[in-house]
All heavy atoms as a GROMACS GRO file, in nm:
protein
  620
    1MET      N    1   8.178   9.661  -9.720
    1MET     CA    2   8.051   9.662  -9.644
    1MET      C    3   8.076   9.754  -9.524
    1MET      O    4   8.174   9.740  -9.450
    1MET     CB    5   8.019   9.518  -9.607
    1MET     CG    6   7.903   9.514  -9.514
    1MET     SD    7   7.848   9.346  -9.470
    1MET     CE    8   7.982   9.245  -9.493
    2THR      N    9   7.978   9.836  -9.494
    2THR     CA   10   7.984   9.930  -9.383
    2THR      C   11   7.906   9.872  -9.266
    2THR      O   12   7.791   9.827  -9.288
    2THR     CB   13   7.919  10.062  -9.417
    2THR    OG1   14   7.991  10.110  -9.533
    2THR    CG2   15   7.938  10.160  -9.309
    3ALA      N   16   7.957   9.873  -9.149
    3ALA     CA   17   7.885   9.829  -9.034
    3ALA      C   18   7.785   9.931  -8.984
    3ALA      O   19   7.816  10.054  -8.973
    3ALA     CB   20   7.979   9.794  -8.920
    4ILE      N   21   7.654   9.892  -8.970
    4ILE     CA   22   7.553   9.986  -8.932
    4ILE      C   23   7.480   9.926  -8.807
    4ILE      O   24   7.446   9.812  -8.808
    4ILE     CB   25   7.454  10.013  -9.044
    4ILE    CG1   26   7.526  10.069  -9.164
    4ILE    CG2   27   7.337  10.103  -9.004
    4ILE    CD1   28   7.440  10.084  -9.285
    5ALA      N   29   7.460  10.011  -8.708
    5ALA     CA   30   7.390   9.969  -8.589
    5ALA      C   31   7.242   9.980  -8.606
    5ALA      O   32   7.194  10.086  -8.661
    5ALA     CB   33   7.431  10.042  -8.468
    6PHE      N   34   7.161   9.887  -8.568
    6PHE     CA   35   7.017   9.888  -8.575
    6PHE      C   36   6.956   9.870  -8.437
    6PHE      O   37   7.024   9.818  -8.348
    6PHE     CB   38   6.968   9.781  -8.672
    6PHE     CG   39   6.994   9.807  -8.815
    6PHE    CD1   40   7.118   9.770  -8.869
    6PHE    CD2   41   6.908   9.878  -8.889
    6PHE    CE1   42   7.146   9.795  -9.002
    6PHE    CE2   43   6.937   9.902  -9.023
    6PHE     CZ   44   7.058   9.863  -9.076
    7PRO      N   45   6.833   9.901  -8.418
    7PRO     CA   46   6.776   9.898  -8.281
    7PRO      C   47   6.735   9.764  -8.231
    7PRO      O   48   6.708   9.748  -8.116
    7PRO     CB   49   6.650   9.990  -8.295
    7PRO     CG   50   6.618   9.985  -8.440
    7PRO     CD   51   6.746   9.969  -8.508
    8ARG      N   52   6.738   9.656  -8.306
    8ARG     CA   53   6.693   9.525  -8.262
    8ARG      C   54   6.803   9.419  -8.287
    8ARG      O   55   6.853   9.410  -8.390
    8ARG     CB   56   6.565   9.484  -8.332
    8ARG     CG   57   6.510   9.356  -8.277
    8ARG     CD   58   6.378   9.321  -8.352
    8ARG     NE   59   6.338   9.191  -8.311
    8ARG     CZ   60   6.395   9.078  -8.345
    8ARG    NH1   61   6.498   9.078  -8.427
    8ARG    NH2   62   6.349   8.960  -8.308
    9THR      N   63   6.828   9.337  -8.182
    9THR     CA   64   6.933   9.234  -8.195
    9THR      C   65   6.876   9.110  -8.253
    9THR      O   66   6.765   9.063  -8.211
    9THR     CB   67   6.996   9.206  -8.057
    9THR    OG1   68   7.051   9.326  -8.004
    9THR    CG2   69   7.100   9.096  -8.065
   10LEU      N   70   6.947   9.049  -8.345
   10LEU     CA   71   6.904   8.917  -8.400
   10LEU      C   72   6.944   8.811  -8.299
   10LEU      O   73   7.048   8.818  -8.234
   10LEU     CB   74   6.981   8.889  -8.529
   10LEU     CG   75   6.934   8.967  -8.654
   10LEU    CD1   76   7.026   8.943  -8.765
   10LEU    CD2   77   6.795   8.929  -8.689
   11HIS      N   78   6.858   8.710  -8.289
   11HIS     CA   79   6.888   8.596  -8.196
   11HIS      C   80   6.948   8.476  -8.261
   11HIS      O   81   6.969   8.380  -8.194
   11HIS     CB   82   6.752   8.558  -8.123
   11HIS     CG   83   6.701   8.673  -8.046
   11HIS    ND1   84   6.753   8.723  -7.931
   11HIS    CD2   85   6.590   8.750  -8.068
   11HIS    CE1   86   6.683   8.824  -7.885
   11HIS    NE2   87   6.585   8.843  -7.965
   12THR      N   88   6.971   8.480  -8.390
   12THR     CA   89   7.030   8.371  -8.462
   12THR      C   90   7.171   8.354  -8.409
   12THR      O   91   7.250   8.449  -8.411
   12THR     CB   92   7.027   8.390  -8.611
   12THR    OG1   93   6.894   8.418  -8.648
   12THR    CG2   94   7.082   8.270  -8.685
   13PRO      N   95   7.217   8.236  -8.360
   13PRO     CA   96   7.355   8.215  -8.300
   13PRO      C   97   7.461   8.268  -8.388
   13PRO      O   98   7.556   8.336  -8.345
   13PRO     CB   99   7.360   8.067  -8.282
   13PRO     CG  100   7.225   8.019  -8.269
   13PRO     CD  101   7.139   8.110  -8.358
   14ALA      N  102   7.463   8.240  -8.520
   14ALA     CA  103   7.568   8.283  -8.609
   14ALA      C  104   7.567   8.435  -8.624
   14ALA      O  105   7.665   8.489  -8.679
   14ALA     CB  106   7.558   8.215  -8.740
   15LEU      N  107   7.462   8.500  -8.587
   15LEU     CA  108   7.451   8.647  -8.607
   15LEU      C  109   7.455   8.718  -8.476
   15LEU      O  110   7.419   8.838  -8.469
   15LEU     CB  111   7.326   8.680  -8.680
   15LEU     CG  112   7.310   8.622  -8.819
   15LEU    CD1  113   7.172   8.651  -8.872
   15LEU    CD2  114   7.415   8.676  -8.908
   16SER      N  115   7.496   8.653  -8.368
   16SER     CA  116   7.494   8.719  -8.236
   16SER      C  117   7.579   8.842  -8.241
   16SER      O  118   7.682   8.854  -8.302
   16SER     CB  119   7.547   8.621  -8.130
   16SER     OG  120   7.678   8.585  -8.160
   17GLY      N  121   7.534   8.946  -8.175
   17GLY     CA  122   7.604   9.073  -8.169
   17GLY      C  123   7.558   9.169  -8.282
   17GLY      O  124   7.584   9.286  -8.270
   18MET      N  125   7.488   9.121  -8.385
   18MET     CA  126   7.444   9.208  -8.488
   18MET      C  127   7.309   9.264  -8.445
   18MET      O  128   7.234   9.194  -8.381
   18MET     CB  129   7.425   9.138  -8.619
   18MET     CG  130   7.550   9.121  -8.706
   18MET     SD  131   7.506   9.066  -8.865
   18MET     CE  132   7.459   9.214  -8.946
   19THR      N  133   7.283   9.383  -8.483
   19THR     CA  134   7.149   9.439  -8.465
   19THR      C  135   7.087   9.481  -8.599
   19THR      O  136   7.156   9.538  -8.677
   19THR     CB  137   7.149   9.559  -8.362
   19THR    OG1  138   7.244   9.654  -8.412
   19THR    CG2  139   7.198   9.512  -8.220
   20VAL      N  140   6.957   9.457  -8.612
   20VAL     CA  141   6.892   9.484  -8.739
   20VAL      C  142   6.755   9.528  -8.710
   20VAL      O  143   6.686   9.465  -8.631
   20VAL     CB  144   6.898   9.361  -8.833
   20VAL    CG1  145   6.818   9.392  -8.962
   20VAL    CG2  146   7.034   9.323  -8.868
   21ASP      N  147   6.708   9.632  -8.775
   21ASP     CA  148   6.569   9.678  -8.767
   21ASP      C  149   6.481   9.575  -8.836
   21ASP      O  150   6.504   9.538  -8.950
   21ASP     CB  151   6.552   9.808  -8.832
   21ASP     CG  152   6.411   9.864  -8.832
   21ASP    OD1  153   6.322   9.796  -8.779
   21ASP    OD2  154   6.389   9.972  -8.885
   22ARG      N  155   6.382   9.519  -8.763
   22ARG     CA  156   6.300   9.409  -8.816
   22ARG      C  157   6.234   9.445  -8.950
   22ARG      O  158   6.204   9.359  -9.026
   22ARG     CB  159   6.204   9.368  -8.712
   22ARG     CG  160   6.101   9.268  -8.764
   22ARG     CD  161   6.022   9.210  -8.656
   22ARG     NE  162   6.084   9.086  -8.626
   22ARG     CZ  163   6.048   9.000  -8.532
   22ARG    NH1  164   5.954   9.036  -8.451
   22ARG    NH2  165   6.110   8.887  -8.514
   23HIS      N  166   6.202   9.574  -8.971
   23HIS     CA  167   6.119   9.612  -9.087
   23HIS      C  168   6.205   9.674  -9.200
   23HIS      O  169   6.157   9.700  -9.308
   23HIS     CB  170   6.016   9.709  -9.047
   23HIS     CG  171   5.920   9.650  -8.947
   23HIS    ND1  172   5.837   9.550  -8.976
   23HIS    CD2  173   5.906   9.678  -8.813
   23HIS    CE1  174   5.767   9.516  -8.863
   23HIS    NE2  175   5.805   9.594  -8.766
   24ALA      N  176   6.336   9.684  -9.180
   24ALA     CA  177   6.424   9.741  -9.282
   24ALA      C  178   6.452   9.633  -9.386
   24ALA      O  179   6.480   9.517  -9.349
   24ALA     CB  180   6.546   9.795  -9.223
   25PRO      N  181   6.452   9.664  -9.513
   25PRO     CA  182   6.493   9.562  -9.617
   25PRO      C  183   6.642   9.527  -9.601
   25PRO      O  184   6.722   9.620  -9.582
   25PRO     CB  185   6.456   9.632  -9.750
   25PRO     CG  186   6.454   9.776  -9.715
   25PRO     CD  187   6.415   9.794  -9.573
   26CYS      N  188   6.668   9.402  -9.611
   26CYS     CA  189   6.805   9.352  -9.602
   26CYS      C  190   6.840   9.250  -9.706
   26CYS      O  191   6.749   9.184  -9.760
   26CYS     CB  192   6.826   9.288  -9.463
   26CYS     SG  193   6.806   9.393  -9.324
   27ALA      N  194   6.966   9.234  -9.728
   27ALA     CA  195   7.014   9.120  -9.812
   27ALA      C  196   7.085   9.026  -9.709
   27ALA      O  197   7.169   9.070  -9.631
   27ALA     CB  198   7.117   9.172  -9.912
   28VAL      N  199   7.050   8.900  -9.717
   28VAL     CA  200   7.110   8.793  -9.631
   28VAL      C  201   7.184   8.700  -9.717
   28VAL      O  202   7.129   8.644  -9.814
   28VAL     CB  203   7.006   8.720  -9.553
   28VAL    CG1  204   7.065   8.618  -9.455
   28VAL    CG2  205   6.914   8.818  -9.469
   29ARG      N  206   7.314   8.686  -9.689
   29ARG     CA  207   7.403   8.598  -9.766
   29ARG      C  208   7.460   8.486  -9.678
   29ARG      O  209   7.488   8.505  -9.561
   29ARG     CB  210   7.523   8.678  -9.817
   29ARG     CG  211   7.482   8.793  -9.908
   29ARG     CD  212   7.606   8.878  -9.941
   29ARG     NE  213   7.567   8.998 -10.006
   29ARG     CZ  214   7.543   9.013 -10.139
   29ARG    NH1  215   7.560   8.908 -10.216
   29ARG    NH2  216   7.503   9.129 -10.183
   30LEU      N  217   7.475   8.370  -9.741
   30LEU     CA  218   7.540   8.255  -9.675
   30LEU      C  219   7.688   8.262  -9.707
   30LEU      O  220   7.723   8.264  -9.822
   30LEU     CB  221   7.475   8.125  -9.725
   30LEU     CG  222   7.519   8.000  -9.661
   30LEU    CD1  223   7.482   8.005  -9.509
   30LEU    CD2  224   7.457   7.874  -9.726
   31ILE      N  225   7.771   8.267  -9.605
   31ILE     CA  226   7.918   8.287  -9.621
   31ILE      C  227   7.987   8.162  -9.568
   31ILE      O  228   7.959   8.111  -9.464
   31ILE     CB  229   7.959   8.406  -9.540
   31ILE    CG1  230   7.888   8.534  -9.579
   31ILE    CG2  231   8.116   8.424  -9.550
   31ILE    CD1  232   7.912   8.580  -9.727
   32ASP      N  233   8.088   8.116  -9.647
   32ASP     CA  234   8.178   8.010  -9.599
   32ASP      C  235   8.286   8.068  -9.518
   32ASP      O  236   8.366   8.150  -9.563
   32ASP     CB  237   8.237   7.941  -9.721
   32ASP     CG  238   8.325   7.816  -9.687
   32ASP    OD1  239   8.385   7.816  -9.576
   32ASP    OD2  240   8.326   7.725  -9.764
   33ARG      N  241   8.290   8.034  -9.385
   33ARG     CA  242   8.391   8.095  -9.294
   33ARG      C  243   8.529   8.064  -9.332
   33ARG      O  244   8.620   8.142  -9.302
   33ARG     CB  245   8.361   8.047  -9.149
   33ARG     CG  246   8.240   8.101  -9.087
   33ARG     CD  247   8.222   8.032  -8.949
   33ARG     NE  248   8.099   8.064  -8.892
   33ARG     CZ  249   8.081   8.150  -8.792
   33ARG    NH1  250   8.186   8.218  -8.749
   33ARG    NH2  251   7.967   8.175  -8.746
   34ARG      N  252   8.550   7.951  -9.394
   34ARG     CA  253   8.689   7.907  -9.437
   34ARG      C  254   8.746   8.001  -9.541
   34ARG      O  255   8.866   8.025  -9.541
   34ARG     CB  256   8.692   7.766  -9.488
   34ARG     CG  257   8.641   7.666  -9.377
   34ARG     CD  258   8.620   7.534  -9.436
   34ARG     NE  259   8.504   7.543  -9.527
   34ARG     CZ  260   8.444   7.439  -9.586
   34ARG    NH1  261   8.488   7.319  -9.561
   34ARG    NH2  262   8.342   7.460  -9.667
   35THR      N  263   8.662   8.046  -9.635
   35THR     CA  264   8.715   8.129  -9.743
   35THR      C  265   8.673   8.272  -9.736
   35THR      O  266   8.726   8.364  -9.803
   35THR     CB  267   8.665   8.071  -9.878
   35THR    OG1  268   8.519   8.081  -9.884
   35THR    CG2  269   8.710   7.929  -9.896
   36GLY      N  270   8.559   8.301  -9.666
   36GLY     CA  271   8.508   8.430  -9.657
   36GLY      C  272   8.424   8.472  -9.778
   36GLY      O  273   8.375   8.579  -9.793
   37GLN      N  274   8.399   8.371  -9.866
   37GLN     CA  275   8.323   8.394  -9.990
   37GLN      C  276   8.176   8.355  -9.974
   37GLN      O  277   8.146   8.267  -9.892
   37GLN     CB  278   8.385   8.311 -10.101
   37GLN     CG  279   8.523   8.347 -10.131
   37GLN     CD  280   8.538   8.487 -10.188
   37GLN    OE1  281   8.461   8.528 -10.273
   37GLN    NE2  282   8.636   8.563 -10.135
   38SER      N  283   8.091   8.413 -10.059
   38SER     CA  284   7.945   8.381 -10.056
   38SER      C  285   7.930   8.240 -10.113
   38SER      O  286   8.006   8.200 -10.210
   38SER     CB  287   7.872   8.480 -10.144
   38SER     OG  288   7.866   8.602 -10.081
   39HIS      N  289   7.828   8.168 -10.064
   39HIS     CA  290   7.794   8.036 -10.122
   39HIS      C  291   7.734   8.067 -10.259
   39HIS      O  292   7.661   8.169 -10.276
   39HIS     CB  293   7.688   7.977 -10.033
   39HIS     CG  294   7.636   7.845 -10.084
   39HIS    ND1  295   7.708   7.731 -10.082
   39HIS    CD2  296   7.521   7.812 -10.144
   39HIS    CE1  297   7.639   7.631 -10.133
   39HIS    NE2  298   7.523   7.682 -10.174
   40ARG      N  299   7.767   7.991 -10.360
   40ARG     CA  300   7.720   8.015 -10.496
   40ARG      C  301   7.639   7.895 -10.551
   40ARG      O  302   7.668   7.782 -10.511
   40ARG     CB  303   7.842   8.043 -10.593
   40ARG     CG  304   7.906   8.172 -10.554
   40ARG     CD  305   8.029   8.197 -10.648
   40ARG     NE  306   8.080   8.326 -10.616
   40ARG     CZ  307   8.051   8.441 -10.678
   40ARG    NH1  308   7.962   8.440 -10.772
   40ARG    NH2  309   8.108   8.555 -10.641
   41ILE      N  310   7.543   7.933 -10.632
   41ILE     CA  311   7.462   7.832 -10.698
   41ILE      C  312   7.471   7.865 -10.846
   41ILE      O  313   7.439   7.968 -10.892
   41ILE     CB  314   7.313   7.837 -10.654
   41ILE    CG1  315   7.304   7.807 -10.504
   41ILE    CG2  316   7.230   7.741 -10.737
   41ILE    CD1  317   7.166   7.818 -10.444
   42ASN      N  318   7.524   7.767 -10.922
   42ASN     CA  319   7.553   7.784 -11.064
   42ASN      C  320   7.628   7.911 -11.090
   42ASN      O  321   7.604   7.979 -11.189
   42ASN     CB  322   7.419   7.788 -11.142
   42ASN     CG  323   7.354   7.652 -11.149
   42ASN    OD1  324   7.420   7.544 -11.140
   42ASN    ND2  325   7.225   7.648 -11.153
   43GLY      N  326   7.725   7.944 -11.004
   43GLY     CA  327   7.810   8.061 -11.019
   43GLY      C  328   7.761   8.191 -10.974
   43GLY      O  329   7.832   8.293 -10.964
   44SER      N  330   7.634   8.197 -10.929
   44SER     CA  331   7.576   8.320 -10.877
   44SER      C  332   7.569   8.310 -10.723
   44SER      O  333   7.528   8.215 -10.665
   44SER     CB  334   7.430   8.341 -10.936
   44SER     OG  335   7.436   8.356 -11.068
   45PRO      N  336   7.607   8.421 -10.656
   45PRO     CA  337   7.599   8.424 -10.512
   45PRO      C  338   7.456   8.407 -10.461
   45PRO      O  339   7.364   8.460 -10.521
   45PRO     CB  340   7.647   8.564 -10.473
   45PRO     CG  341   7.706   8.625 -10.588
   45PRO     CD  342   7.653   8.551 -10.709
   46LEU      N  343   7.438   8.330 -10.356
   46LEU     CA  344   7.308   8.303 -10.295
   46LEU      C  345   7.277   8.428 -10.206
   46LEU      O  346   7.347   8.455 -10.109
   46LEU     CB  347   7.305   8.179 -10.212
   46LEU     CG  348   7.178   8.146 -10.133
   46LEU    CD1  349   7.064   8.130 -10.225
   46LEU    CD2  350   7.200   8.029 -10.046
   47VAL      N  351   7.171   8.502 -10.242
   47VAL     CA  352   7.131   8.615 -10.164
   47VAL      C  353   6.982   8.615 -10.149
   47VAL      O  354   6.909   8.586 -10.242
   47VAL     CB  355   7.163   8.750 -10.244
   47VAL    CG1  356   7.119   8.872 -10.160
   47VAL    CG2  357   7.308   8.758 -10.276
   48VAL      N  358   6.935   8.638 -10.027
   48VAL     CA  359   6.792   8.643  -9.994
   48VAL      C  360   6.758   8.785  -9.958
   48VAL      O  361   6.820   8.842  -9.864
   48VAL     CB  362   6.754   8.544  -9.881
   48VAL    CG1  363   6.609   8.563  -9.845
   48VAL    CG2  364   6.790   8.399  -9.912
   49TYR      N  365   6.666   8.849 -10.030
   49TYR     CA  366   6.621   8.982  -9.999
   49TYR      C  367   6.493   8.972  -9.910
   49TYR      O  368   6.401   8.905  -9.948
   49TYR     CB  369   6.596   9.062 -10.126
   49TYR     CG  370   6.720   9.078 -10.210
   49TYR    CD1  371   6.746   8.991 -10.315
   49TYR    CD2  372   6.814   9.175 -10.174
   49TYR    CE1  373   6.861   9.008 -10.392
   49TYR    CE2  374   6.932   9.187 -10.249
   49TYR     CZ  375   6.956   9.103 -10.356
   49TYR     OH  376   7.066   9.114 -10.428
   50THR      N  377   6.495   9.039  -9.796
   50THR     CA  378   6.386   9.017  -9.701
   50THR      C  379   6.370   9.138  -9.608
   50THR      O  380   6.464   9.217  -9.592
   50THR     CB  381   6.411   8.891  -9.624
   50THR    OG1  382   6.300   8.869  -9.531
   50THR    CG2  383   6.537   8.902  -9.540
   51ARG      N  384   6.258   9.142  -9.538
   51ARG     CA  385   6.233   9.240  -9.435
   51ARG      C  386   6.235   9.162  -9.301
   51ARG      O  387   6.212   9.222  -9.196
   51ARG     CB  388   6.104   9.314  -9.450
   51ARG     CG  389   6.106   9.409  -9.565
   51ARG     CD  390   5.976   9.494  -9.565
   51ARG     NE  391   5.978   9.587  -9.679
   51ARG     CZ  392   6.027   9.711  -9.674
   51ARG    NH1  393   6.079   9.751  -9.561
   51ARG    NH2  394   6.026   9.786  -9.780
   52ASN      N  395   6.264   9.035  -9.305
   52ASN     CA  396   6.274   8.955  -9.181
   52ASN      C  397   6.409   8.877  -9.187
   52ASN      O  398   6.406   8.755  -9.215
   52ASN     CB  399   6.155   8.853  -9.174
   52ASN     CG  400   6.152   8.785  -9.040
   52ASN    OD1  401   6.241   8.790  -8.962
   52ASN    ND2  402   6.040   8.724  -9.015
   53PRO      N  403   6.519   8.944  -9.162
   53PRO     CA  404   6.650   8.882  -9.171
   53PRO      C  405   6.670   8.765  -9.075
   53PRO      O  406   6.744   8.672  -9.105
   53PRO     CB  407   6.749   8.994  -9.145
   53PRO     CG  408   6.672   9.097  -9.077
   53PRO     CD  409   6.530   9.088  -9.122
   54GLU      N  410   6.613   8.768  -8.955
   54GLU     CA  411   6.624   8.664  -8.860
   54GLU      C  412   6.576   8.531  -8.920
   54GLU      O  413   6.647   8.433  -8.907
   54GLU     CB  414   6.553   8.701  -8.730
   54GLU     CG  415   6.577   8.600  -8.620
   54GLU     CD  416   6.507   8.648  -8.493
   54GLU    OE1  417   6.385   8.678  -8.497
   54GLU    OE2  418   6.577   8.658  -8.390
   55GLU      N  419   6.457   8.534  -8.972
   55GLU     CA  420   6.395   8.409  -9.032
   55GLU      C  421   6.477   8.363  -9.152
   55GLU      O  422   6.504   8.244  -9.165
   55GLU     CB  423   6.254   8.445  -9.070
   55GLU     CG  424   6.181   8.320  -9.125
   55GLU     CD  425   6.036   8.352  -9.159
   55GLU    OE1  426   5.973   8.426  -9.087
   55GLU    OE2  427   5.990   8.301  -9.267
   56ALA      N  428   6.519   8.454  -9.240
   56ALA     CA  429   6.593   8.417  -9.357
   56ALA      C  430   6.729   8.356  -9.316
   56ALA      O  431   6.770   8.254  -9.375
   56ALA     CB  432   6.613   8.540  -9.443
   57ALA      N  433   6.800   8.411  -9.223
   57ALA     CA  434   6.922   8.359  -9.172
   57ALA      C  435   6.905   8.221  -9.112
   57ALA      O  436   6.984   8.127  -9.141
   57ALA     CB  437   6.981   8.456  -9.073
   58ALA      N  438   6.800   8.204  -9.040
   58ALA     CA  439   6.774   8.074  -8.974
   58ALA      C  440   6.750   7.968  -9.082
   58ALA      O  441   6.803   7.856  -9.073
   58ALA     CB  442   6.653   8.085  -8.879
   59GLU      N  443   6.678   8.006  -9.185
   59GLU     CA  444   6.653   7.913  -9.293
   59GLU      C  445   6.775   7.882  -9.379
   59GLU      O  446   6.802   7.756  -9.407
   59GLU     CB  447   6.543   7.963  -9.390
   59GLU     CG  448   6.408   7.961  -9.330
   59GLU     CD  449   6.297   8.014  -9.420
   59GLU    OE1  450   6.318   8.019  -9.546
   59GLU    OE2  451   6.188   8.044  -9.366
   60LEU      N  452   6.860   7.976  -9.400
   60LEU     CA  453   6.982   7.953  -9.471
   60LEU      C  454   7.076   7.860  -9.391
   60LEU      O  455   7.159   7.778  -9.449
   60LEU     CB  456   7.052   8.086  -9.503
   60LEU     CG  457   6.997   8.166  -9.620
   60LEU    CD1  458   7.068   8.298  -9.631
   60LEU    CD2  459   7.016   8.092  -9.755
   61LEU      N  460   7.078   7.878  -9.255
   61LEU     CA  461   7.173   7.804  -9.174
   61LEU      C  462   7.115   7.670  -9.128
   61LEU      O  463   7.191   7.586  -9.073
   61LEU     CB  464   7.206   7.888  -9.052
   61LEU     CG  465   7.285   8.012  -9.082
   61LEU    CD1  466   7.293   8.099  -8.952
   61LEU    CD2  467   7.426   7.978  -9.131
   62ALA      N  468   6.995   7.642  -9.153
   62ALA     CA  469   6.932   7.516  -9.108
   62ALA      C  470   7.007   7.395  -9.165
   62ALA      O  471   7.027   7.388  -9.288
   62ALA     CB  472   6.782   7.507  -9.150
   63GLY      N  473   7.050   7.308  -9.078
   63GLY     CA  474   7.119   7.186  -9.126
   63GLY      C  475   7.263   7.205  -9.166
   63GLY      O  476   7.325   7.110  -9.214
   64ARG      N  477   7.312   7.322  -9.143
   64ARG     CA  478   7.453   7.353  -9.181
   64ARG      C  479   7.540   7.358  -9.063
   64ARG      O  480   7.496   7.397  -8.950
   64ARG     CB  481   7.467   7.489  -9.260
   64ARG     CG  482   7.392   7.481  -9.390
   64ARG     CD  483   7.410   7.609  -9.467
   64ARG     NE  484   7.321   7.617  -9.579
   64ARG     CZ  485   7.343   7.568  -9.700
   64ARG    NH1  486   7.459   7.501  -9.727
   64ARG    NH2  487   7.255   7.578  -9.797
   65ASP      N  488   7.667   7.326  -9.076
   65ASP     CA  489   7.769   7.330  -8.966
   65ASP      C  490   7.803   7.478  -8.940
   65ASP      O  491   7.854   7.548  -9.026
   65ASP     CB  492   7.892   7.255  -9.008
   65ASP     CG  493   7.997   7.248  -8.895
   65ASP    OD1  494   7.975   7.311  -8.789
   65ASP    OD2  495   8.095   7.171  -8.914
   66ALA      N  496   7.771   7.529  -8.815
   66ALA     CA  497   7.796   7.671  -8.780
   66ALA      C  498   7.944   7.703  -8.771
   66ALA      O  499   7.973   7.822  -8.782
   66ALA     CB  500   7.731   7.700  -8.643
   67THR      N  501   8.029   7.602  -8.766
   67THR     CA  502   8.173   7.634  -8.767
   67THR      C  503   8.223   7.662  -8.912
   67THR      O  504   8.327   7.719  -8.933
   67THR     CB  505   8.253   7.521  -8.711
   67THR    OG1  506   8.239   7.403  -8.788
   67THR    CG2  507   8.218   7.496  -8.567
   68VAL      N  508   8.138   7.626  -9.013
   68VAL     CA  509   8.177   7.642  -9.152
   68VAL      C  510   8.097   7.757  -9.218
   68VAL      O  511   8.149   7.824  -9.301
   68VAL     CB  512   8.157   7.511  -9.233
   68VAL    CG1  513   8.183   7.531  -9.379
   68VAL    CG2  514   8.242   7.405  -9.176
   69CYS      N  515   7.973   7.770  -9.182
   69CYS     CA  516   7.881   7.870  -9.247
   69CYS      C  517   7.836   7.975  -9.149
   69CYS      O  518   7.817   7.952  -9.033
   69CYS     CB  519   7.762   7.796  -9.303
   69CYS     SG  520   7.799   7.678  -9.432
   70GLU      N  521   7.814   8.089  -9.204
   70GLU     CA  522   7.755   8.205  -9.128
   70GLU      C  523   7.664   8.279  -9.221
   70GLU      O  524   7.681   8.278  -9.341
   70GLU     CB  525   7.864   8.299  -9.071
   70GLU     CG  526   7.928   8.384  -9.169
   70GLU     CD  527   8.028   8.479  -9.111
   70GLU    OE1  528   7.981   8.583  -9.062
   70GLU    OE2  529   8.149   8.458  -9.112
   71ALA      N  530   7.567   8.340  -9.160
   71ALA     CA  531   7.477   8.432  -9.244
   71ALA      C  532   7.519   8.573  -9.219
   71ALA      O  533   7.544   8.611  -9.105
   71ALA     CB  534   7.336   8.413  -9.199
   72ARG      N  535   7.536   8.648  -9.327
   72ARG     CA  536   7.572   8.791  -9.320
   72ARG      C  537   7.453   8.873  -9.360
   72ARG      O  538   7.403   8.856  -9.469
   72ARG     CB  539   7.693   8.812  -9.407
   72ARG     CG  540   7.754   8.950  -9.377
   72ARG     CD  541   7.893   8.961  -9.444
   72ARG     NE  542   7.982   8.868  -9.378
   72ARG     CZ  543   8.100   8.827  -9.433
   72ARG    NH1  544   8.132   8.867  -9.556
   72ARG    NH2  545   8.176   8.740  -9.369
   73VAL      N  546   7.414   8.969  -9.275
   73VAL     CA  547   7.295   9.057  -9.303
   73VAL      C  548   7.356   9.196  -9.344
   73VAL      O  549   7.433   9.251  -9.271
   73VAL     CB  550   7.208   9.067  -9.185
   73VAL    CG1  551   7.095   9.159  -9.212
   73VAL    CG2  552   7.156   8.926  -9.142
   74GLU      N  553   7.307   9.241  -9.458
   74GLU     CA  554   7.350   9.377  -9.506
   74GLU      C  555   7.222   9.455  -9.525
   74GLU      O  556   7.130   9.421  -9.605
   74GLU     CB  557   7.424   9.365  -9.644
   74GLU     CG  558   7.547   9.282  -9.633
   74GLU     CD  559   7.606   9.262  -9.771
   74GLU    OE1  560   7.601   9.353  -9.857
   74GLU    OE2  561   7.656   9.147  -9.796
   75PRO      N  562   7.210   9.573  -9.455
   75PRO     CA  563   7.087   9.654  -9.474
   75PRO      C  564   7.094   9.713  -9.614
   75PRO      O  565   7.199   9.745  -9.669
   75PRO     CB  566   7.104   9.760  -9.366
   75PRO     CG  567   7.251   9.756  -9.330
   75PRO     CD  568   7.299   9.620  -9.359
   76LEU      N  569   6.974   9.730  -9.670
   76LEU     CA  570   6.967   9.792  -9.804
   76LEU      C  571   6.915   9.935  -9.778
   76LEU      O  572   6.814   9.948  -9.720
   76LEU     CB  573   6.871   9.719  -9.890
   76LEU     CG  574   6.911   9.564  -9.920
   76LEU    CD1  575   6.799   9.497 -10.002
   76LEU    CD2  576   7.042   9.562  -9.991
   77THR      N  577   6.992  10.029  -9.822
   77THR     CA  578   6.949  10.172  -9.806
   77THR      C  579   6.926  10.231  -9.940
   77THR      O  580   6.990  10.200 -10.037
   77THR     CB  581   7.057  10.245  -9.726
   77THR    OG1  582   7.178  10.238  -9.802
   77THR    CG2  583   7.072  10.187  -9.591
   78GLN      N  584   6.833  10.325  -9.949
   78GLN     CA  585   6.808  10.399 -10.063
   78GLN      C  586   6.905  10.512 -10.078
   78GLN      O  587   6.930  10.584  -9.984
   78GLN     CB  588   6.669  10.453 -10.064
   78GLN     CG  589   6.562  10.358 -10.107
   78GLN     CD  590   6.430  10.429 -10.121
   78GLN    OE1  591   6.395  10.507 -10.034
   78GLN    NE2  592   6.357  10.397 -10.226
   79GLY      N  593   6.965  10.527 -10.193
   79GLY     CA  594   7.050  10.644 -10.218
   79GLY      C  595   6.970  10.766 -10.243
   79GLY      O  596   6.848  10.757 -10.277
   80SER      N  597   7.026  10.879 -10.228
   80SER     CA  598   6.951  11.005 -10.252
   80SER      C  599   6.931  11.022 -10.403
   80SER      O  600   7.023  10.993 -10.483
   80SER     CB  601   7.020  11.123 -10.187
   80SER     OG  602   7.146  11.132 -10.241
   81ARG      N  603   6.819  11.078 -10.442
   81ARG     CA  604   6.796  11.106 -10.575
   81ARG      C  605   6.813  11.256 -10.603
   81ARG      O  606   6.780  11.342 -10.517
   81ARG     CB  607   6.651  11.070 -10.615
   81ARG     CG  608   6.626  10.923 -10.608
   81ARG     CD  609   6.488  10.893 -10.657
   81ARG     NE  610   6.462  10.749 -10.646
   81ARG     CZ  611   6.357  10.692 -10.689
   81ARG    NH1  612   6.262  10.759 -10.751
   81ARG    NH2  613   6.341  10.561 -10.677
   82THR      N  614   6.871  11.290 -10.719
   82THR     CA  615   6.892  11.432 -10.746
   82THR      C  616   6.806  11.474 -10.866
   82THR      O  617   6.763  11.397 -10.938
   82THR     CB  618   7.042  11.459 -10.780
   82THR    OG1  619   7.081  11.373 -10.890
   82THR    CG2  620   7.127  11.435 -10.656
   0.00000   0.00000   0.00000
């Protein structure tokens, strides 16, 4: 995963320090801090695709222990077409 700087900072505590463009499409994943692995449901990683990563991260983290879980936001970029 490549770190990319965006113009707007997320206010979600687990995502402090990250910046994400509010209108850019993103993938938001729930990560177990103990293992560094994505949370899985029936063997498939839990991924939310959204243009509002702050809201998606807040919903994924609601009711979870912040010392165990974090939300990871990955911007989705289009590759060049040839």
